[in-house]
MARSE-433646 format. One line per field, with one value per residue (C-alpha): residue in one letter; x, z, y. Coordinates in steps of 0.25 Angstrom, whole numbers, plus 5000, padded with zeros to 4 digits. Layout:
BEGIN
residu = c(A	...)
east = c(X	...)
up = c(Z	...)
north = c(Y	...)
This chain:
BEGIN
residu = c(M	R	I	A	V	V	A	L	G	K	I	G	L	P	L	A	V	Q	F	A	D	S	G	H	D	V	I	G	V	D	V	N	P	E	T	V	A	T	V	N	E	G	K	E	P	F	P	G	E	A	F	L	A	E	K	L	A	E	L	V	P	A	G	R	L	K	A	T	T	D	Y	A	E	A	I	P	G	A	D	A	V	V	L	V	V	P	L	F	V	N	D	E	T	W	E	P	D	F	A	W	M	D	A	A	T	R	S	L	A	E	H	L	T	E	G	T	L	V	S	Y	E	T	T	L	P	V	G	T	T	R	N	R	W	K	P	L	L	E	E	I	S	G	L	K	E	G	K	D	F	H	L	V	F	S	P	E	R	V	L	T	G	R	V	F	A	D	L	R	R	Y	P	K	L	V	G	G	L	S	E	A	G	T	K	R	A	I	E	F	Y	E	S	V	L	Q	F	D	E	R	P	D	L	P	R	P	N	G	V	W	D	M	G	T	A	E	A	A	E	M	A	K	L	A	E	T	T	Y	R	D	V	N	I	G	L	A	N	Q	F	A	V	Y	A	D	K	V	G	I	D	I	E	R	V	I	D	A	C	N	S	Q	P	Y	S	H	I	H	R	P	G	I	A	V	G	G	H	C	I	P	V	Y	P	R	L	Y	L	S	T	D	P	D	A	S	I	V	R	T	A	R	T	F	N	S	G	M	P	Q	Y	V	V	D	R	L	T	E	I	L	G	D	L	K	G	L	K	V	A	I	L	G	A	S	Y	R	G	G	V	K	E	T	A	F	S	G	V	F	A	T	V	D	A	L	K	A	A	G	A	E	V	V	V	H	D	P	M	F	N	D	E	E	I	N	K	F	G	W	E	A	Y	H	L	G	D	S	V	D	A	A	I	V	Q	A	D	H	A	D	Y	R	E	L	K	P	A	D	L	P	G	V	R	L	L	A	D	G	R	R	V	T	N	P	E	L	W	A	G	T	P	R	I	V	I	G	Q	P)
east = c(5000	5004	5001	5002	5004	5000	5008	5022	5023	5026	5014	5013	5027	5028	5015	5020	5032	5024	5016	5028	5035	5022	5025	5018	5023	5020	5021	5020	5015	5019	5018	5032	5043	5054	5047	5044	5059	5064	5054	5059	5073	5070	5071	5062	5058	5055	5062	5057	5049	5054	5058	5054	5068	5072	5058	5060	5074	5070	5056	5060	5072	5063	5053	5042	5040	5041	5036	5030	5023	5014	5001	5000	5012	5006	4991	4987	4986	4989	4982	4981	4984	4986	4985	4992	4992	4992	4978	4980	4971	4969	4974	4963	4951	4955	4949	4956	4965	4963	4971	4983	4974	4965	4976	4982	4968	4966	4979	4977	4963	4968	4976	4967	4965	4956	4957	4965	4963	4965	4967	4968	4977	4977	4969	4956	4943	4932	4924	4936	4938	4925	4920	4933	4942	4932	4925	4938	4945	4933	4931	4945	4948	4935	4935	4925	4929	4924	4925	4937	4945	4944	4946	4949	4954	4965	4972	4986	4989	5003	5014	5025	5038	5032	5023	5027	5025	5012	5007	5009	5003	4990	4978	4976	4961	4954	4941	4935	4924	4919	4921	4929	4938	4940	4943	4954	4960	4961	4968	4977	4982	4983	4993	5002	5002	5007	5002	5007	4998	4990	4983	4979	4969	4954	4957	4969	4979	4978	4969	4955	4943	4936	4924	4924	4933	4927	4930	4944	4945	4940	4948	4961	4955	4950	4963	4971	4960	4959	4974	4972	4960	4968	4980	4971	4965	4979	4983	4971	4975	4988	4984	4975	4987	4995	4985	4985	4998	4996	5006	4997	5007	5005	4990	4990	5000	4990	4977	4984	4987	4973	4969	4958	4966	4975	4978	4988	5000	4998	5008	5011	5005	4998	5005	5007	4999	4988	4984	4982	4976	4966	4957	4955	4952	4942	4936	4934	4922	4918	4919	4910	4922	4924	4933	4943	4943	4945	4957	4963	4962	4968	4980	4983	4983	4994	5006	5000	4997	5012	5017	5007	5013	5027	5021	5014	5028	5038	5029	5029	5036	5039	5053	5057	5064	5056	5060	5050	5056	5050	5045	5039	5025	5030	5043	5053	5045	5050	5036	5029	5015	5006	5017	5015	5027	5019	5009	5020	5028	5016	5012	5026	5028	5014	5020	5031	5042	5054	5052	5062	5060	5068	5066	5077	5071	5071	5083	5084	5080	5068	5064	5066	5057	5045	5048	5055	5068	5076	5080	5092	5094	5104	5099	5093	5079	5068	5058	5055	5044	5045	5035	5039	5043	5056	5065	5076	5069	5068	5082	5080	5085	5087	5101	5095	5087	5096	5089	5075	5066	5055	5053	5038	5039	5026	5029	5034	5047	5058	5064	5059	5072	5081	5072	5074	5075	5070	5055	5049	5033	5026	5012	5003	5015	5016)
up = c(5000	4999	5012	5016	5031	5034	5045	5048	5064	5075	5071	5056	5053	5059	5053	5039	5042	5047	5034	5026	5034	5031	5016	5011	5004	5014	5012	5024	5024	5034	5034	5040	5029	5039	5043	5029	5026	5037	5035	5020	5025	5032	5045	5058	5060	5075	5085	5095	5085	5086	5073	5065	5060	5056	5048	5041	5037	5030	5024	5018	5010	5005	4999	5008	5016	5012	5018	5011	5015	5002	5004	4988	4989	4999	4999	4984	4981	4995	4999	5013	5021	5036	5043	5057	5057	5072	5078	5088	5100	5104	5119	5122	5117	5116	5101	5090	5080	5067	5059	5055	5052	5044	5036	5034	5030	5020	5013	5013	5007	4996	4991	4995	4983	4982	4989	5001	5015	5024	5039	5051	5062	5070	5082	5080	5087	5084	5072	5065	5054	5049	5051	5048	5040	5030	5025	5025	5016	5007	5005	5001	4994	4986	4990	4997	5010	5010	4994	4990	5002	5016	5030	5042	5056	5063	5075	5077	5090	5092	5101	5096	5098	5095	5084	5077	5088	5092	5077	5079	5093	5092	5083	5072	5073	5060	5058	5046	5040	5031	5031	5019	5025	5037	5030	5021	5033	5040	5028	5027	5042	5041	5030	5037	5051	5059	5072	5084	5090	5102	5109	5119	5109	5107	5093	5083	5083	5069	5063	5070	5064	5073	5065	5063	5063	5075	5083	5078	5082	5096	5098	5098	5106	5117	5118	5120	5129	5138	5141	5144	5154	5160	5162	5168	5178	5182	5183	5191	5201	5202	5206	5217	5221	5223	5232	5241	5241	5232	5221	5209	5202	5212	5211	5196	5196	5205	5197	5184	5190	5188	5173	5173	5177	5167	5174	5166	5173	5178	5174	5172	5158	5146	5133	5119	5106	5110	5125	5128	5114	5110	5123	5117	5104	5111	5118	5105	5101	5116	5124	5135	5139	5152	5156	5145	5147	5162	5160	5149	5158	5170	5162	5157	5170	5175	5172	5181	5192	5192	5192	5203	5211	5210	5215	5227	5231	5227	5229	5219	5207	5203	5198	5200	5188	5185	5174	5166	5162	5149	5138	5130	5133	5137	5139	5127	5117	5111	5110	5118	5112	5124	5133	5148	5147	5141	5153	5164	5158	5159	5172	5178	5171	5176	5189	5188	5186	5177	5168	5161	5152	5150	5141	5135	5122	5119	5118	5123	5110	5109	5124	5121	5109	5118	5126	5137	5144	5143	5156	5157	5168	5178	5178	5191	5192	5204	5200	5188	5182	5174	5162	5153	5157	5148	5152	5156	5167	5174	5180	5183	5197	5205	5201	5187	5192	5201	5211	5208	5221	5214	5203	5198	5189	5181	5175	5186	5178	5187	5197	5212	5218	5210	5217	5231	5239	5229	5228	5216	5214	5205	5200	5209	5217	5233)
north = c(5000	5014	5021	5036	5040	5054	5060	5054	5056	5047	5038	5041	5038	5025	5020	5024	5016	5004	5005	5005	4994	4985	4986	4998	5011	5023	5038	5047	5061	5071	5087	5088	5087	5084	5071	5067	5069	5062	5050	5050	5049	5036	5043	5044	5058	5056	5046	5036	5027	5013	5007	5019	5024	5009	5008	5021	5019	5006	5010	5024	5020	5008	5017	5012	5025	5040	5053	5065	5078	5077	5071	5070	5061	5052	5051	5048	5034	5029	5016	5021	5034	5034	5047	5050	5065	5071	5076	5086	5091	5105	5105	5116	5110	5096	5096	5088	5097	5090	5101	5092	5080	5088	5093	5079	5074	5085	5083	5067	5069	5078	5067	5054	5045	5034	5021	5026	5021	5033	5030	5040	5035	5048	5047	5055	5058	5048	5052	5059	5049	5049	5063	5072	5063	5057	5069	5077	5066	5065	5079	5083	5070	5068	5054	5046	5038	5023	5024	5031	5029	5024	5030	5024	5028	5019	5025	5024	5016	5018	5024	5033	5025	5011	5013	5000	4991	4998	4996	4980	4980	4988	4985	4994	5000	5004	5011	5014	5022	5011	4995	4996	5007	4999	4986	4994	5000	4986	4981	4993	4993	4977	4979	4989	4984	4972	4967	4960	4948	4954	4942	4952	4959	4955	4953	4951	4962	4969	4980	4982	4986	4997	4998	5013	5024	5030	5017	5018	5032	5029	5018	5026	5037	5027	5020	5033	5040	5027	5029	5044	5041	5030	5039	5050	5040	5036	5051	5053	5041	5046	5060	5054	5045	5057	5063	5050	5045	5032	5027	5026	5017	5006	5008	5007	4995	4988	4992	4987	4975	4970	4968	4977	4991	4998	5011	5019	5028	5041	5053	5067	5067	5060	5064	5060	5061	5052	5051	5066	5068	5057	5059	5073	5067	5058	5069	5077	5068	5064	5076	5069	5059	5065	5054	5056	5071	5069	5060	5069	5082	5075	5069	5082	5088	5079	5087	5098	5089	5085	5099	5101	5091	5097	5110	5103	5098	5108	5121	5132	5128	5142	5143	5128	5121	5109	5099	5091	5078	5072	5081	5068	5063	5050	5044	5039	5047	5060	5066	5077	5076	5080	5078	5082	5090	5102	5103	5100	5111	5121	5116	5119	5132	5137	5133	5142	5131	5132	5120	5112	5100	5087	5076	5066	5065	5080	5089	5102	5109	5100	5104	5118	5118	5116	5128	5121	5122	5108	5102	5093	5082	5087	5101	5106	5106	5108	5097	5088	5081	5069	5070	5059	5045	5045	5033	5043	5047	5034	5036	5051	5055	5068	5070	5072	5084	5091	5099	5092	5093	5085	5075	5073	5060	5061	5048	5039	5036	5040	5030	5034	5028	5038	5049	5045	5058	5067	5071	5063	5062	5054	5054	5046	5041	5046)
């Protein structure tokens, strides 16, 4: 098959590589000429994705994969077009911002030809495929969905850093607007993906027909919103545990020893492209989902909670030098999407603290570009907050933070034995 992938980001590029590695001819479209040039050199434009560099170095020189900024080069004649353009959410209104996706869809539609399968993999509010993309594609292309082309929704379900492994491990969900479109999409994904055996699943691992595009849209929203709600519950338990002097980690371990309990872990923030965003996409079509809204609000308030605890112990933070350890949204990933670092910086500055930021994955220049002062271990500091659970912080000790009067470990990653004699607090631990 000839396959076009729209948007060569941290999900789109590995998908393009996966399709090419499965024996198909793939062309990727991206608005960033630097990304396109790097891919065409057979190099990875971003670090951290397992096996991506090796596969690019093999597939690009072999002519199986190439990139372009020109939709006119990629879309006409494609057997399938897979779109993974980012969807943003307005921080103030919590409403989805379709600007980038609308632009990509219009460009795609201008060059769409008969017989093409169009699959959206970007997480969407329920009803978007049918009510937004179908009429837009039909209006601009002049083609009829279900007759001249097929449109489906098939959510990406992978985690950056391990995309290729996750593509094998998790069932591929497909929801079409017609029976014929769904059948075509199932055949497509069965030809580009391979699956691990999963005896734990209720049916064989592979491509699963969700019945409708709406069901597929909700499945992705539901699985991610569940995590946010679960973490919100864990955070609420942890805040209560702080009040009454209980170690919430022991409580959660005890609860999860019984097979019907799956409580997640509390922490200073819930970051990344998915968990903080998708509950808001869900709320955009189900505004009465009070449980979802409460959890999202509670989780977004955790950085302020940690800063408030610092104030309770140290008193006025005005003029104190406080280091935030970790700009990334989670350990081992060089990515700040919806990271708790932003709210933590804001809360500390509002309290009058002098804020510095450290992250082993970012250099000083990269830290400075965010408007922050870079911190180096070994420099004097009054307090520190662990915001990301980088492996480097497991062996962190007071000597690394000369003058530190309090460490607030928001990820429970530091070794308590190394902090004997120096005040250290952890969310939900007396």
